[in-house]
N, C-alpha and C positions, 0 to 999 in steps of 0.2 A: 479960718485957720485949718479946720478939719478938711475942707475942700483942697487946700494946698497940700496937705499931708497925703491925701489920697492920690493926687497927681504925682507927687514925689515918688510914691510907691510904684507908679507905672512908668517912671522915666525911661527905663530900658526898653519897654514895649513901645512907647511913643517913638523913641529914637529908631527902633528897628522898622517900624511902619514907614517913617519918613525916608529913611535910607533906602528901603525897598522901592519906594516910589522914585526917588532920585536916580537910583541905579537901573531903573527900567524893569525891575522884577515884577512890580505890579503897576497897573495903569491908573490913571486919574480917578476913574470910577471906583476901583478897589480901594484906593487911597482914601477917597472921600468916605466910603462906607466904613472903613477902619477907624477914621477919625471920629465919625459920628458914633460908632460903637464904643470907642474908648470914653467919649464924653458921656454917652448914655449910661455906660457901666459905672462911671464915676458917680453920676447922679444917683443911681440905684444904691451904690455902696454908701453914699453920703446919707441917704435916708435911713439905712440900716444902722450905720455907725453913730448917728446923732444921739442915740440912747446911751452910748458908751461914754459920751463926753463927761458926764458926771462921775464916771467910774474911776477907780484908782489907776486903771491902765493908762488913761490919757491925761490925767490931771497934771502930772509933772514931766511929761515928755518935752524934749526940746526939738522944735522944728528947724530943719536946715534952712538957713536964710535964702537959699537959692530956690526953694520950693515955690515961692510966689512967681518967680520968673518962668518956671516950668509950666505952671498953671496958665500964665499969660501966653506962652508959646502954643499950647494946645488950643486955647481960645482963639488965637490968631489963625491957626490952621483951620479950625472949625468955621470961622467967619469967611476965610478965603474960599473954602470949599463951597460954602453957600453962595458967595458972590459969583464964582465961576461955574456954577451949576450948569451942566451940559456943555461946558466949554473947557474941559480939563486939558485939552491938547494945546491951549493957548500958551505961547511961550512966556507970557507975563505971569501966568499961574505958576509954572515951573520955577521961574526966576525968583519970584517972591518967596516960595517955599524953600528954595535952595539958600537964599540969603538969610532967612530966618533960622534955618537949620544950622548954618555956620555959627550964628550967635548962640543957639541952643548948645552946641558942642563946647563953645567957649565957657558957657555957664557951668557945664558939668565938669570941665577941666579946672575950674577955680577951686582952690582949697582953702 
């Protein structure tokens, strides 16, 4: 649950990285590095914030139900970057990320 919360907090940053890749602002290598960085940063935050779980701050908060889907999206990007390592110009890589990003946007638009 905390992991999903941390991903949810980064939803705009995740979207910006993906959009930058799809718009050609950054290349596949930069995209991959950014995705790995977001995931690593989340893991680091998770280790720091585990201690707060028992605190009053997080005891009663309500997690947005879409947070799990955002977490899944970042994990998907991470796996695809790993799979297409050194082949980021492959059209299949771009198409997979683009299709997943459309779903990501739909998730964020749900209220």
